[in-house]
Structures are given as C-alpha cells and as structure tokens.
C-alpha positions in Angstrom: 0.0 0.0 0.0 2.8 2.4 0.8 4.7 1.6 -2.4 1.4 2.2 -4.4 0.8 5.5 -2.7 4.3 6.8 -3.3 4.6 5.6 -7.0 1.1 6.3 -8.1 -1.1 8.6 -5.9 1.5 10.9 -4.6 2.7 11.6 -8.1 -0.9 12.2 -9.3 -0.7 9.4 -12.0 -3.4 10.1 -14.6 -5.0 12.6 -12.2 -5.7 9.9 -9.6 -5.8 11.4 -6.1 -6.1 9.8 -2.7 -9.4 10.3 -1.0 -8.3 8.2 2.0 -7.6 4.7 3.1 -9.1 2.2 5.6 -7.0 -0.4 7.5 -6.9 -2.2 10.8 -4.1 0.1 11.8 -3.0 3.6 10.7 0.3 3.9 8.7 1.7 7.3 9.6 3.5 7.5 6.2 0.2 7.5 4.3 -2.2 10.5 4.8 -6.0 10.5 5.2 -6.6 7.5 7.5 -10.4 6.9 7.6 -10.7 4.1 10.1 -11.0 0.3 9.8 -12.7 -1.6 7.0 -16.1 -1.3 8.6 -16.1 2.3 7.5 -16.1 1.5 3.8 -19.9 1.5 3.3 -20.3 4.9 5.0 -17.5 6.4 3.0 -18.8 5.2 -0.3 -22.3 6.5 0.4 -21.2 10.0 1.2 -18.4 10.6 -1.3 -17.6 10.6 -5.0 -15.2 7.7 -5.3 -14.2 6.2 -8.6 -11.9 3.3 -7.7 -11.0 1.1 -4.7 -7.6 -0.4 -4.5 -7.2 -3.4 -2.2 -3.6 -3.8 -0.8 -4.0 -5.9 2.3 -2.2 -9.3 2.5 -4.5 -10.4 5.4 -7.8 -9.6 3.8 -10.2 -12.6 3.6 -12.2 -13.8 0.6 -15.5 -12.8 2.3 -14.2 -9.3 3.0 -13.2 -8.9 -0.6 -16.6 -10.2 -1.7 -18.4 -7.7 0.5 -16.3 -4.8 -0.9 -17.0 -5.8 -4.5 -20.7 -6.1 -3.9 -20.9 -2.6 -2.2 -18.7 -1.1 -5.0 -20.8 -2.7 -7.8 -23.9 -1.0 -6.5 -22.2 2.4 -6.8 -20.5 1.8 -10.1 -17.1 1.9 -8.5 -14.2 -0.1 -9.9 -12.3 -2.5 -7.6 -8.7 -3.4 -8.2 -6.5 -5.7 -6.1 -2.7 -5.8 -5.8 -2.0 -9.5 -6.1 0.5 -11.0 -3.6 2.5 -12.7 -6.4 2.4 -10.4 -9.3 4.8 -12.6 -11.4 2.1 -15.4 -11.7 -0.9 -14.0 -13.4 -3.9 -16.1 -14.6 -4.3 -13.9 -17.7 -2.4 -10.9 -19.1 -5.7 -9.5 -20.1 -6.8 -9.3 -16.5 -3.7 -7.3 -15.5 -3.5 -3.5 -15.2 -0.2 -1.8 -14.6 0.1 1.6 -12.9 3.7 2.8 -12.7 5.0 -0.7 -12.4 2.3 -1.8 -9.9 0.3 -4.8 -11.0 -3.4 -4.8 -10.4 -6.3 -7.3 -11.0 -9.8 -6.0 -11.6 -12.5 -7.7 -9.6 -16.1 -7.9 -10.8 -19.2 -9.5 -9.3 -20.1 -11.5 -12.4 -18.7 -11.9 -16.0 -21.0 -10.4 -18.7 -21.2 -10.8 -22.4 -22.4 -7.8 -24.4 -25.3 -8.7 -26.7 -26.8 -5.9 -28.8 -25.6 -3.4 -26.1 -27.0 -5.4 -23.2 -24.6 -6.9 -20.6 -25.9 -10.4 -20.3 -24.5 -12.3 -17.3 -22.3 -15.3 -17.9 -23.8 -17.7 -15.4 -25.8 -20.9 -14.8 -28.6 -21.8 -12.4 -26.4 -22.9 -9.5 -24.1 -19.9 -9.7 -27.1 -17.6 -9.9 -28.9 -19.1 -7.0 -25.8 -19.0 -4.8 -25.2 -15.4 -5.8 -28.8 -14.5 -4.8 -28.5 -16.3 -1.5 -25.3 -14.5 -0.7 -26.5 -11.1 -1.7 -30.3 -10.8 -1.5 -30.2 -8.6 1.6 -27.5 -6.3 0.1 -29.6 -6.2 -3.1 -32.8 -5.2 -1.3 -34.4 -2.4 -3.3 -32.5 -3.5 -6.5 -33.7 -5.7 -9.4 -32.8 -8.6 -11.6 -33.8 -8.7 -15.3 -34.6 -12.0 -16.9 -33.6 -11.3 -20.5 -34.5 -13.0 -23.8 -34.2 -12.2 -27.5 -37.3 -10.1 -27.4 -36.1 -7.9 -24.5 -32.6 -7.7 -25.9 -33.7 -6.5 -29.4 -36.2 -4.1 -27.7 -33.3 -2.7 -25.7 -31.2 -2.3 -28.8 -33.9 0.0 -30.2 -34.6 1.9 -27.0 -31.7 3.5 -25.1 -33.9 4.1 -22.0 -34.9 0.4 -21.9 -31.2 -0.6 -22.5 -30.1 1.5 -19.6 -32.7 -0.2 -17.4 -31.4 -3.6 -18.4 -27.8 -2.7 -17.8 -28.6 -1.1 -14.4 -29.9 -4.4 -13.0 -27.7 -6.2 -10.6 -27.9 -9.2 -13.0 -29.4 -9.5 -16.5 -30.0 -13.3 -16.7 -29.9 -15.2 -20.1 -33.5 -16.5 -20.0 -33.4 -17.1 -23.8 -31.3 -20.0 -24.9 -29.9 -18.1 -27.9 -28.3 -15.6 -25.5 -26.4 -18.1 -23.5 -25.4 -19.9 -26.8 -24.0 -16.7 -28.2 -22.0 -16.2 -25.0 -20.5 -19.7 -25.3 -19.6 -19.0 -28.9 -17.6 -15.9 -27.7 -15.5 -18.2 -25.3 -17.6 -18.1 -22.1 -17.8 -21.8 -21.7 -19.8 -21.6 -18.4 -22.7 -19.7 -19.9 -26.0 -21.4 -19.5 -29.7 -20.6 -19.7 -31.4 -19.4 -16.5 -35.2 -19.0 -17.0 -37.5 -17.0 -14.9 -39.9 -19.8 -14.1 -37.0 -22.2 -13.2 -35.4 -19.5 -11.0 -38.6 -18.8 -9.1 -39.1 -22.5 -8.5 -35.5 -22.9 -7.1 -35.8 -20.0 -4.8 -39.3 -21.2 -3.6 -37.9 -24.6 -2.9 -35.2 -23.2 -0.6 -37.5 -20.6 1.1 -38.8 -22.5 4.1 -35.4 -23.5 5.4 -34.1 -19.9 5.0 -37.3 -18.2 6.3 -37.6 -16.0 3.1 -40.8 -14.0 2.6 -42.3 -13.5 -0.9 -44.5 -10.8 -2.5 -46.1 -11.4 -5.9 -47.0 -8.4 -8.0 -48.8 -8.7 -11.4 -51.2 -10.9 -13.4 -54.9 -11.3 -12.5 -56.4 -11.9 -9.1 -57.6 -15.3 -10.3 -54.1 -16.3 -11.3 -52.7 -15.1 -8.0 -55.2 -17.1 -6.1 -54.3 -20.3 -8.1 -50.6 -19.5 -7.5 -51.0 -19.1 -3.8 -52.8 -22.5 -3.6 -50.0 -24.2 -5.7 -47.2 -22.7 -3.6 -48.8 -23.7 -0.3 -49.0 -27.3 -1.5 -45.8 -27.6 -3.6 -43.4 -25.6 -1.4 -44.6 -26.3 2.2 -43.6 -23.7 4.7 -43.0 -21.0 2.2 -44.1 -17.6 3.5 -46.3 -15.5 1.1 -46.4 -12.1 2.7 -48.4 -10.4 0.0 -50.0 -10.6 -3.5 -51.3 -7.8 -5.7 -52.9 -7.6 -9.1 -52.5 -4.0 -10.2 -55.1 -2.4 -12.5 -54.4 -2.8 -16.2 -54.0 0.9 -16.7 -51.5 3.6 -15.6 -51.5 4.1 -11.9 -52.1 7.4 -10.2 -49.4 8.8 -8.0 -51.6 8.1 -4.9 -52.2 4.5 -6.0 -48.5 3.9 -6.6 -47.6 5.3 -3.2 -50.1 3.0 -1.6 -48.7 0.0 -3.4 -45.2 0.9 -2.2 -46.5 1.3 1.4 -48.2 -2.1 1.3 -45.1 -3.9 -0.1 -42.8 -2.3 2.5 -45.1 -3.1 5.4 -45.1 -6.7 4.2 -41.3 -6.6 4.4 -40.5 -9.2 1.7 -37.1 -10.7 0.9 -38.2 -11.2 -2.7 -40.7 -9.3 -4.9 -41.7 -11.4 -7.9 -42.9 -9.1 -10.7 -45.1 -10.7 -13.4 -46.1 -7.8 -15.7 -44.5 -9.0 -18.9 -41.7 -7.3 -20.8 -40.9 -4.4 -21.1 -43.5 -3.3 -18.6 -42.0 -5.2 -15.6 -38.5 -3.9 -16.1 -39.7 -0.4 -16.4 -41.7 -0.8 -13.2 -38.8 -2.3 -11.3 -36.4 0.5 -12.4 -39.0 3.1 -11.3 -39.3 1.5 -7.9 -35.5 0.9 -7.3 -34.6 1.8 -3.7 -38.3 2.7 -3.0 -39.4 -0.8 -2.0 -37.9 -3.4 0.4 -36.9 -6.7 -1.2 -35.1 -7.9 -4.3 -37.3 -7.4 -7.3 -37.1 -10.2 -10.0 -39.1 -9.8 -13.3 -40.2 -13.3 -14.3 -42.7 -12.7 -17.1 -45.2 -15.6 -17.5 -43.8 -17.5 -14.5 -47.0 -16.9 -12.5 -49.1 -18.5 -15.3 -46.7 -21.4 -15.6 -46.6 -22.1 -11.9 -50.3 -21.8 -11.4 -51.0 -24.1 -14.4 -52.6 -21.5 -16.7 -50.0 -22.2 -19.3 -48.2 -25.4 -20.0 -44.4 -25.3 -20.5 -42.7 -26.8 -23.5 -41.3 -30.3 -23.2 -37.8 -30.6 -21.8 -36.3 -31.6 -25.2 -37.7 -28.4 -26.8 -36.2 -26.3 -23.9 -32.9 -28.0 -24.4 -32.8 -27.1 -28.1 -33.9 -23.5 -27.6 -37.4 -24.2 -29.1 -39.5 -23.0 -26.3 -40.4 -19.9 -28.3 -41.9 -22.2 -30.9 -44.1 -24.0 -28.4 -45.3 -20.6 -27.0 -46.0 -19.4 -30.6 -48.3 -22.4 -31.2 -50.1 -21.7 -27.9 -50.6 -18.0 -28.6 -50.0 -17.3 -32.4 -52.1 -14.2 -32.6 -50.1 -12.3 -30.0 -46.6 -13.7 -30.6 -46.3 -14.3 -34.4 -45.4 -10.7 -35.4 -43.2 -10.2 -32.4 -41.1 -13.4 -33.1 -40.8 -12.7 -36.8 -39.5 -9.2 -36.2 -37.3 -9.7 -33.1 -35.9 -13.2 -34.0 -35.0 -12.0 -37.6 -33.3 -8.9 -36.3 -31.4 -10.9 -33.7 -30.2 -13.5 -36.2 -28.9 -10.7 -38.6 -27.1 -9.0 -35.7 -25.6 -12.3 -34.6 -24.4 -13.2 -38.1 -22.6 -9.8 -38.3 -21.1 -10.2 -34.9 -19.4 -13.5 -35.0 -22.2 -15.8 -34.0 -22.7 -19.2 -35.6 
C-alpha cells in the first residue's frame, strides 16, 4: 500500500488522487486514514469515489466479496494488488500503474449482446449469488432477458439503460447463452424466470424467506397461492397484488409501495411481462424493500394456466416455438421481427 501510494497517488498518476484509506491500523507514512474496513460503506455512500484499491495481505475472501458487492452498486471499480504479481492467470486481467500490477475484480462476468450486458452464469451460480447477496440487493432488481427484450433494448436507449442497471441480467433465452459460449464463455447457461422462481421457492422454508407477488390477475394469484402452499410447504407469502391494467395514479403507486414495504418481503416477484415489468422495477428501485425479479409468465406457468414446453424443446432452444403455437395471434409478429433482427445481428457479430 505504501509503495502504491508513493509511486502512483503521490505523483498524481493520470490525475488519480487519494481520498483516503481504511485499514486495521494507521500507517503514519500515508495521509488520510479513515478508520477500519467497517467504514467503507459509509465512506462510499457519502463521497464521489471512482476506484477502490485493495492492498492488504491479510484480507479474507469474504471481506473482498463484501467490498466488490458494495462497490458494484455504486458503479465503483475495484482493483486488487496480487500478492504474487509474477504469476498472473491472464495478461488481459492485469492492469499496470507505474509498475504496480493490479487485477480488476467484478461481481459477475458479462457478455455484451446488442448493447445489453448479459450475465455469464448458470442456475447454481445464480442461486448462490442471490442467496449470498439478496439482503444487500434489497431495493434492487434482476432482469430475466431473452431475444425479445434484448432486441427491444437495442432499439430503445432508456430500456437498454434499465437492463444494464440491473444487478444481474440473466440469459433466459437459450440463444443468448449460446452466443456467450460462442464468444468463449464456456460456463454460460440458460437461467429462465420460471425455473429460478421454483428454485428460490424450494429453498425458502429453510431460509425463512418471505415473498411478495406483483402482477397478473387476481384469479391467477389465487391459483398461484394454492399451488405454492401445496408444492413448497412452509414458504411464506407475505403479500400478493394484481394491479389495475392501466397507468397508476401517484396516490395509487404510493399506496402500493407502502403495502409492499409493510409486508417486508425478501423477494418481490414481478409478473407484468416485458418491457412493462423492467420499467416498473427500475421506477421503484430503492423505493421498495426486497429484491425485485421480473419473471414474465412464471405466474401463469406455476399456477397451471400455461403449459411449459417439453424438456427436449427447452434443451434445443425451441420453447419460443411452443409458445407461438399456444398464442400465435399475439406472438407471431413479435417473433418474426425480433428473431429475424437478432439473427442478422448475430451473423454480423461472429455468431454461428
């Protein structure tokens, strides 16, 4: 830390300046001591910080994880000075500042598809990430992205910003995870909204998680409640709401926020359909308690209103075709337009 300060910050390398540092003990040779590591959250919230450098040989993996999570929420880069800088996993991961080697730390790998940063993940990795971070992510949201939402985002910068501001944009559509694998991300796998909701519900009773369901019709919510109580015994449903199928007044919206927060959920499942659900989540970021997850038609699947495609069709990315047969009038024009546009983009950008 002292070497980095003297060779980089004290010299004003690329206009970098030292805001301060936290450590278990103060080093008199470095100015601006801010206290121990427990001070990081308070310092980030109240100040304009662009980068955090970790230079502590005794820092634990859990402490590093906590710093990365907090920094990610505030769009702050995190770099770590590796203990053995001569042995790097990848030269592409290394940044050098005046001879000081740094590795950038990120919460999750992403693959950019049509301007949207789609997470490189799988179901197990996603569930573990949510279990570790759902309290920290309270008030934030997760997007479940497919070809339709990705093409829509490529045509609408506001919607693209909403997708990219999510703590995770999951590859619900098989074509998205397939493209990521073609770009060298071998671990990329599909994570669908209905499957994710099922996994979280299965583990809810043992963890004491509370769930709020927002969207769809009251009839569907009643069916969904009955199914969850039977299928996921011990799961806590702290609230359900079917909003009116029209724009809400300011007073109505404030009342909805009040009811959700009084229910104090861990998870808020949003089933409004895309792009409406992503717009709603972004508009309510940090206004509601609980991690919002937009899951599209998952309420209908779980309640039995809609039958999911057979496993073999899901495996070969043909679930869209099964849904098209179920609802051709609504989906035909959408699929023709968005799928065609995606395939053209993919061909031009190195996809197979």
